[in-house]
N, C-alpha and C positions, 0 to 999 in steps of 0.2 A: 505493500499499500504506497502510495506516495503521502507522506506526513502533511499536516496543514500548513507547516512551513517551506516545504517543497523538498524535505529530505526522501531518498529512496534506499537507502545503505547505510552501512556504520561498520566503521573499525572497532576492533575490543582489543584492547590491551592489557594484558593480565601477566602478573608471576603465579598465579593460583590462590592470593588471597588479596592481594590489590588488584582491584579491576576499574576500568575508565572504558566509558563508549564515546566515541567522537562521531555523532550521526554527520552525512555526507549527502550532498545533493546528487553525484554521481560518483562512480569509482574511480575516477581521473584524480578527484578531490583527495586521495590519499597521501599524497604529501602534507597539505594542508592538515590533515588528521594528526600527523607525526609532528608537527610543528605545536598543534594546541596541546598535546601528551606532553611533549617536552617543557612548554611552557607552565603547564601546571605541576608538574612531576619532576621534571628534570632529564638530563638526557644519559639514557641506560649506555652499559659498557657493549650490550649485544641484545639483538633481537631476533627472533626466530619467527618467521610467516609459513605459511602454505606458498604452493607455487601459482598463484592467483596472478593474472596479467599485471594488474598495478603494482605487484610486488618484483616482477622480473624485467630486465632490459635494460642498458645504460642510458636511455633517454626518459626514461620514467622519472618523475617529480619526487616519489617516494626514495628511489633509488639517490636521486641527486642532494636531497635532505639528508639521507641517511650518511652521504658520503662528507657531506658539509660538516655534521656533527661528530664524525669520526666514530660512528656507530658499526659496529661488527655485524653482519647481517648473517644469518644461518635459514636454511630452507628446509623443511620438511619432504622427504619423500613422497612423492605422489601414492596416495593410498596407505601410507602410514600414519595415520592419525595418532597412533600411541608416542610416535616422537616428539608430539607437542601436546602431550597428554593433559597439561596445566591448562592450556588455553581450550582447548576440545571440552573438559569437563567444566570448566568455569562458564564458557559460553552455552553449555547445554542446561546449567542450574540458572545462569542468567533469563534464558528462554523459558524454562518453567515458571521463575517466579513471575516473570510478565504477564504470561497467559494466564496463571491463578489470579493476578491482582486485576486484570482485564474483565473477568467474570466476576469476581468477588465484587468489585467496585463498579461494574457497567461503565468501563471507560472504553470511549471510540478507538478503535484501530488505527484511526489517522492521528492520535497523540503517541504513537509508539517512542518517536524519538526523545521526548521528554520522559517518557515510561523506563525505557532502559538506563536513560543516564542517572535517574532517580535511582533505580533496582541497583546499579552498580555504585553509587554512592553509599546505600545502606550497607550492602554486602563489604564494602571494604571497610566499614568501622564496626562490623560483627568480629565478636570474639572467634575464632575458628583455629582450629589445627590442635595438634598435642600442647603445644605451649600457651595457647590461649590467648596469644596476642592477635591484634587486629592487622589487616593489611597495610591501613594507613600509617600504623606505627613502626612496623618495619620497615616501610619504606622512606618515611619521611623523619624516622627518630621521635616524634612530638606525639602526645595523649591526644587521641581524636575527640575535639569538642562536638558534639552532637546534639547541642540546644537549637540548632536552625531547623531539625528533623523532629523535633520532640511534638509540638503543637499541633501540626497537621499532617495527614497522610495525604496520598496522592488523590488526585481529582475530587477532594473532600469541597462540598458547597461553602462558600466564606462570603462575608462582608467586606467591602474594603471603602475607604473613604477618596473619591475623585478630586483629587486636588486640583485638577486642570478644570475644574467648575466650582468657580468660589463664589459666585453670586445666586442667591444672597448669602451663601453658606457651602461649604463643600458637600458634594452629593454623596449619600451612601448607595453604594450598587453591589450587586451579587456577581459572582465570579467562581469559576473552578480553580482550584490550586493544582501548581503544576512543578513544583520544586523550588529549589532555592536559585535566586540569581546572583551568583557569586560575584560578576563584574559590574554590578550595577549598585550604586547607591550604599548603605551602611550595611552593617549585619542584620538580621533578621530582614532582609528583602527578598519577596517571593515571586516568581512567575505566575500569572493569574491570566485565565483566559474569559473575557467578556462575553455575552451573549450574541456578539454578532462576530465571535471568532477571532478577533483581535487580542494580541497580546500585550498585557501590561506589567511591569516592573512597580511592585510597592511595597511600603513596609507598614502601613496603616491595615493591616489584616486581624479579622474577628471572626469567629465561629458563627456558623448558623445555628442557633439553640433549637433544643425540641420546643422549648414556649414560643419560640420565632413561627416553626412550623404549625402550631396550633393556631395563630391567629388567621382569619379567614383572608383579610387584605393581603399578608404577606404569603399565603400558602399559595392564592392564585398568581402571585407574583412569581414565585419560585416554579410553578407549572408553567407559565408563559416562557419563564427563563429557560427551561431545560428542553421546552418544546423548540423554541428558538435555535439555541446551540447546537440541538441534534440536527435540524435541518441543514445549518451550515456546515457541519462536519461530515453529513453525509454528500455533501455536494463534491464535485471535481475540483473547484477553486482553492488554490493555495494562495496563502498571503506571502508576499515579496519581499517584505522587510528583514533584514538580517538579523537573525538571534541565534545565540550560540548558549544554549542550556548550561 
């Protein structure tokens, strides 16, 4: 599925415990995904890939960026998934977690790019393995701060204050929560999707409470919001503004 933001695929970088997904508009963006990964995590000494076309050939952008960063590239033999078993196992876990969340929270398929980024961030901050350490701590050396992921779950229905509408006062609007906006604003800034499918980064986010849902006026507003957003996400149109989960 082409995502709402126009992504069609993703590269997943992992050592088996720390995992990062980089959604891409096409496979030719593999070089850009490597830049995103190293900007966030750092430059690894070596990387193992499969033999997909975007990872082979001297003129591929991924190869050029790897050489520029002095990364030693290795490739798994075709048909030998066990040679890169950490990545294969982690990608399988990532797919399973996303599919389960889609069903449980009734998340539209076209939000898969935000969804797998969110799942990777959770997986990397989970205590896993015999030593009980998180992947984030192993890679960065820092204790993970999970405060940005505690208040909201993926695709939660939330209120936010629309500071773009300040007359006569900021307007309280509904949105769906899509994860942490790491490169926008201050801490606790989140990606939100409004009823018309537009993305907003905002820090003034609140839960839609049970008592909110019991009020007739708000219940009708919520029903209209969900109906309109569902129609937008079922359409083939994607928004063109650049976003990086």
